[in-house]
Every structure is written in C-alpha cells, then in structure tokens.
C-alpha positions in Angstrom: 83.0 84.0 117.4 84.5 86.7 119.6 87.9 88.3 119.0 89.4 89.8 122.0 91.4 93.0 122.0 92.6 94.9 125.1 89.3 95.7 126.9 87.4 95.2 123.6 85.5 92.1 122.3 84.5 92.0 118.6 81.7 89.6 117.6 81.7 87.9 114.2 79.6 85.2 112.6 80.7 83.1 109.7 78.0 81.4 107.7 79.2 78.7 105.3 77.1 78.4 102.1 75.4 75.0 101.5 75.9 75.6 97.8 79.7 76.0 98.3 81.6 74.6 95.3 85.2 75.5 94.7 87.4 74.9 91.7 91.1 75.7 91.4 90.4 78.2 88.6 87.3 79.7 90.4 87.5 79.5 94.2 84.3 80.1 96.2 84.2 83.7 97.4 83.5 85.1 100.9 81.6 88.3 101.6 82.4 90.4 104.7 79.4 92.6 105.3 79.8 96.0 107.0 76.7 97.9 108.2 76.3 101.6 108.2 75.9 104.2 110.9 78.5 104.3 112.3 76.9 102.2 115.0 74.6 99.8 113.3 74.8 96.0 113.7 75.5 93.8 110.7 74.7 90.7 112.7 71.1 91.9 113.0 70.2 94.3 110.3 72.4 93.2 107.4 71.8 89.5 108.2 68.1 89.3 108.9 66.8 92.2 106.9 69.0 92.3 103.9 71.3 89.5 102.6 71.2 86.6 105.1 69.6 83.2 104.7 66.8 83.8 107.2 64.3 86.6 107.9 63.5 87.9 111.4 60.9 85.1 111.8 63.6 82.6 111.0 62.0 81.6 107.7 64.2 80.9 104.7 64.6 83.9 102.5 63.7 83.5 98.8 66.9 85.2 97.8 70.1 85.3 99.8 73.7 86.2 99.0 74.6 82.9 100.7 73.6 81.2 97.5 76.7 82.8 95.8 79.2 83.2 98.6 80.1 82.4 102.2 79.1 85.3 104.5 80.8 86.9 107.4 78.9 89.4 109.5 80.9 91.5 112.0 79.5 93.9 114.6 82.0 96.6 113.8 83.4 99.0 115.2 83.6 97.6 118.7 80.7 98.7 120.8 78.2 97.8 118.1 75.6 95.0 118.5 77.2 92.0 120.3 80.7 93.6 120.2 81.4 95.3 123.5 84.1 97.0 125.5 85.0 96.7 129.1 86.0 100.4 129.2 84.4 103.1 127.0 87.9 104.4 126.3 88.4 101.3 124.2 85.9 102.5 121.7 87.4 103.4 118.3 87.8 107.2 118.1 88.7 107.3 114.4 87.9 105.5 111.2 91.5 104.4 110.9 91.3 102.7 114.3 88.2 100.9 113.3 89.9 99.8 110.1 93.0 98.6 112.0 90.8 96.6 114.4 89.1 94.8 111.5 92.4 94.0 109.8 93.7 92.5 113.1 90.5 90.4 113.3 91.1 89.1 109.7 94.6 88.2 110.6 93.3 86.0 113.4 90.5 84.5 111.3 92.7 83.3 108.5 95.1 81.6 110.8 93.0 80.2 113.7 89.3 80.4 113.0 88.5 80.2 109.2 91.7 78.9 107.4 89.6 78.4 104.2 89.7 82.2 103.9 93.3 81.8 102.7 92.0 80.3 99.4 88.7 82.2 99.2 88.7 85.6 97.6 87.4 88.1 100.2 85.0 90.8 99.1 84.5 93.7 101.6 80.9 95.0 101.1 79.8 98.1 103.0 76.6 100.0 103.2 76.4 103.7 103.8 79.0 104.5 106.5 80.0 100.9 106.2 81.0 101.6 102.7 83.4 104.3 103.9 84.8 101.9 106.4 85.1 99.2 103.7 87.3 101.5 101.7 89.6 102.2 104.7 89.6 98.6 105.8 90.4 97.6 102.2 93.5 99.8 102.2 94.8 98.3 105.4 94.1 94.8 104.1 95.7 95.5 100.8 98.8 96.9 102.5 99.0 93.9 104.9 98.8 91.5 101.9 101.5 93.3 100.1 103.7 93.3 103.2 103.2 89.6 103.7 101.5 89.9 107.1 98.1 88.7 105.9 97.7 85.6 103.7 94.5 86.6 101.9 93.2 87.4 98.4 91.3 90.7 98.3 88.7 90.0 95.6 87.3 93.5 95.7 85.7 96.3 97.7 82.0 97.1 97.2 80.7 100.5 98.2 76.9 100.6 98.6 75.5 104.2 98.9 78.7 104.8 100.7 79.5 107.9 102.7 82.9 108.6 101.1 82.4 112.2 100.0 80.1 114.1 102.4 80.6 117.5 100.7 79.6 116.2 97.3 76.5 114.6 98.8 75.6 117.9 100.5 76.0 119.8 97.3 73.8 117.3 95.4 70.8 117.5 97.8 69.3 120.9 96.5 69.4 120.3 92.8 68.2 116.7 93.1 65.3 117.6 95.3 64.4 120.6 93.2 64.5 118.3 90.1 61.9 116.0 91.6 59.8 118.9 92.9 60.5 118.3 96.6 62.1 121.8 97.1 61.1 125.0 95.5 63.3 127.9 94.2 62.8 129.9 97.5 64.6 127.2 99.4 67.1 125.8 96.9 69.3 129.0 97.0 69.7 128.8 100.8 70.3 125.1 100.7 73.0 125.5 98.1 74.7 128.2 100.3 74.7 125.9 103.3 76.1 123.0 101.2 78.9 125.3 99.9 79.6 126.1 103.6 79.9 122.4 104.3 82.4 122.0 101.5 84.4 125.1 102.7 84.5 123.8 106.3 85.7 120.4 105.2 88.4 121.9 103.0 89.6 123.8 106.1 89.6 120.5 108.1 86.8 121.9 110.3 84.9 118.6 110.3 82.9 119.1 113.5 81.6 122.5 112.2 80.9 120.9 108.8 78.8 118.2 110.5 76.8 120.9 112.4 76.2 122.7 109.1 75.2 119.5 107.4 72.7 118.7 110.1 71.3 122.2 109.7 71.0 121.6 106.0 69.0 118.4 106.6 66.8 120.2 109.1 66.1 122.9 106.5 65.2 120.3 103.9 63.0 118.4 106.3 61.0 121.6 107.2 60.6 122.8 103.7 60.0 119.6 101.8 57.1 118.0 103.8 59.7 115.9 105.6 61.0 114.2 102.5 62.4 110.7 103.1 66.1 110.9 102.3 66.2 107.2 101.7 63.4 107.5 99.1 62.5 111.0 97.8 59.2 109.7 96.5 58.0 109.3 100.1 57.8 111.4 103.3 56.9 110.8 106.9 53.1 111.2 106.2 53.0 108.2 103.9 55.7 105.9 105.2 56.8 104.5 108.5 60.3 105.1 107.4 61.5 108.3 109.1 63.2 111.0 107.0 66.3 112.5 108.3 66.6 112.1 112.1 69.3 114.7 111.5 71.0 114.9 114.9 72.2 111.3 114.3 71.3 110.0 110.8 71.2 106.4 112.0 68.3 107.1 114.3 65.8 106.4 111.6 63.3 103.7 112.6 64.3 101.8 109.5 67.7 101.4 111.1 66.6 100.6 114.6 65.4 97.8 116.7 61.9 98.5 115.6 62.8 97.4 112.1 60.9 94.3 111.2 60.0 92.1 108.2 57.4 89.9 109.9 55.9 89.4 113.3 59.3 89.7 115.1 61.6 92.7 115.3 65.3 92.2 114.8 65.8 92.7 118.5 63.4 89.9 119.3 65.3 87.5 117.0 68.8 88.5 118.0 68.2 88.7 121.8 66.2 85.5 121.7 67.3 83.0 119.1 70.9 84.1 118.6 71.8 84.4 122.2 70.6 80.9 122.8 72.3 79.6 119.7 75.8 81.0 120.4 75.8 80.5 124.2 78.8 82.8 124.6 77.0 86.2 125.1 77.0 87.4 128.7 73.4 86.8 130.1 72.9 90.4 131.2 74.1 91.8 127.8 71.3 93.2 125.7 71.9 93.5 122.0 70.9 96.8 120.4 71.0 97.4 116.6 72.1 101.0 117.0 74.9 102.2 119.3 74.8 105.9 119.9 78.1 105.6 121.9 79.9 104.3 118.8 78.4 107.1 116.6 79.4 109.8 119.1 82.9 108.3 119.6 83.5 108.6 115.8 81.8 112.0 115.5 85.0 113.9 114.7 85.6 111.6 111.7 82.0 111.5 110.4 82.5 114.2 107.7 86.0 113.1 106.7 86.1 111.8 103.1 87.5 108.5 101.9 88.3 109.5 98.3 92.1 108.9 98.8 91.5 105.4 100.1 89.5 104.5 97.0 92.2 105.9 94.8 94.8 103.8 96.7 92.8 100.7 96.2 92.5 101.4 92.5 96.2 102.0 92.3 96.8 98.6 93.8 94.6 97.1 91.1 91.8 96.2 93.5 88.3 95.8 91.9 86.1 98.6 93.4 82.4 98.5 92.7 80.1 101.5 93.5 76.4 101.1 93.6 73.4 103.2 94.8 69.6 103.1 95.0 67.7 105.1 92.4 65.6 107.2 94.7 68.0 107.9 97.5 68.8 111.5 98.4 71.2 111.1 101.4 73.8 108.9 99.7 72.8 109.9 96.3 72.9 107.9 93.1 73.7 110.7 90.6 77.0 111.1 92.4 78.2 107.8 90.9 79.1 109.8 87.7 80.8 112.5 89.8 82.8 109.9 91.7 84.3 108.5 88.5 85.6 112.0 87.8 86.9 112.6 91.4 89.0 109.5 91.5 92.5 110.0 90.0 92.0 107.7 87.0 93.4 108.2 83.5 90.6 108.9 81.1 91.3 105.7 79.3 90.6 103.7 82.5 87.4 105.6 83.0 86.2 104.8 79.5 87.0 101.1 80.0 85.2 100.9 83.3 82.0 98.8 83.3 79.0 101.0 84.1 75.3 100.3 84.4 
C-alpha cells in the first residue's frame, strides 16, 4: 500500500466493493478519490467523513460510494497524510509534478498491485484543489493511455467544487455575496476592484502576487460580512463550528483538520489508532495529520494557476468530464458552472447537447 519513489513514499488504499458485479458490457468501475488543499488527506477525510464505508467511529455508513464502485484513496501529493518523504526536497513543487507522480503510481498499480484495474473503468474524482489535480492527472493518464504506456480505461474525470479558475472565483465573490445580503454596496465596489487585480495579476503570470491579493480579498470579505462561512454563505463563525476563510491557508478550516469529527472520535483518532494497527506498515513514530502545511507551502507558487486548458484537453480526447458544486458555497462557487461551460473551448452544438442539472 506504499509506492516508493526516490526519497518519497506514496500511501494508497484500495477498498474492493462487496457488491462488485462485472459484466463484459458493463464492467465494474473504480473511483480514485483526490482530496483538496493542497495538503489534505483522502485516506482520512474523504474516506471516513465523505464517501467511505465506515464513519470515524467505524460504524457502517448508511450511504457509501462503495455500493457503486471500488474505491482507491491516495494521500497525494507526497507529504500528505501517510505519504511521506525522506527529504523535504522530494515534495512536489508543482501541480504537474504531483500529476506525474500519481500517473507513475497508477502504472505500478495496474501491473503489480491491482491488475483488475485494467478491465475496470477508472474515474478520477477530485474535491476543491483535488479537482484541479484531477484535471491535470487526467491529462497525464489520457496521454499515457494514448501512448500505450498505461493499460487503463479512463472512465471520466469528476470535478467537485474544483479550483480550476481562481480569477473567475474571485470575481464571483462580490456579486454572489451581495445577492444574498452578506455584503453591502459600500464593500462590493472595493471587493470587485481587488478581484479584478487578481485577474490582472494572473494574466501577467504574477501568481504569487495574485495569491496575496486573493488572501486580502478574503480578509476584506471576512471583516465586512460578519465572517461569512465561504463553504456555506448561510452561516458564519458565530453560528457554526465550521470556520470561515482561514485566509492565509484556506485548508486551515477546522472542518478540514484533525478536529473534524462525525461521532465520538476525530479522524486523527481513527487513523492513528485503527488504521496504523490494521496496515502494520506505517513507521511507529510517524504521526498522521490530515493537513500538511509543508505540502501546501511547497505548491504555493502553483496555487493560483488555472487548469482550464487541461479540462479542454480532456474534452478534446473525448473524456467524460463532470462538474458539480454545492448550492451555498462561496469559495468554489456553484454559479460558475454556467461560466465554465462558456470558458471551455466547445462548439456551441456540444454545449447545447451537454447534460446539465
């Protein structure tokens, strides 16, 4: 369950569905789950708090994606969760490196570890920053398949509230929050100016500066909106334990940290207790953390880089791309779904024929 690179060790967990039934005309699918951040652990958060078969108290979940597919959770990029490096220089410094690492992992899995993957359509499902990485990984996987170096069927790429167009997200904050009465006219104008600056800086490839301006924009919104919760604009920090922006590093929200819980145990309790004993391959002195600030900081220069071109390339290959969002999110915003369909380089006929909800 650990793939070894030079000075880097990537942890993965394959869970086979007990409902698995496969027919020649309809092979059983596999879902590869990618958590957000960058720096969050899919082994912990995605598995025990979102789609896995058990909750943090190890009770069966009423609804799990395992009923419909085999699941693979990967702590990616290296340095996240149970994935670790011997030298900090081995951390991925770019999204492309993280995508290449994942593609190399898949090449090993289909040959040595999970040969059934060769006959199971693989769906890359990413949440937030994981959605951005899913698009980039999807491109590398599609290229490898076309080149004949990876025997795999890419069933599709699923982008959940994905961070693929940061400037469009920034531009959407003011008008959305004004529309739901979380910002007033005195603030909206300044917020729009800051969002426009983000877009200009990104267009000039000034991604570090764009990140700084974006953080300032979130700080402004936080101070002038009663600390609106960017994951649910109907809430704020006075009525919810879910933090709002944690702007310096967006993944610092308690809802995405070791304190996240869905019962008497935290994710950290379950992973560092139950999972370490179950796998028996984790170094005894290694402590799992759901959030890796080192990974986030290592990828800081790429944080504001978009992934629109990668989605376009997937569409050009004929890969099924599904985009979904929550209805009350501000940070990775749902109204942008309509904008994205216009950003991507589709012919209008393809847009009209696209299934939308």
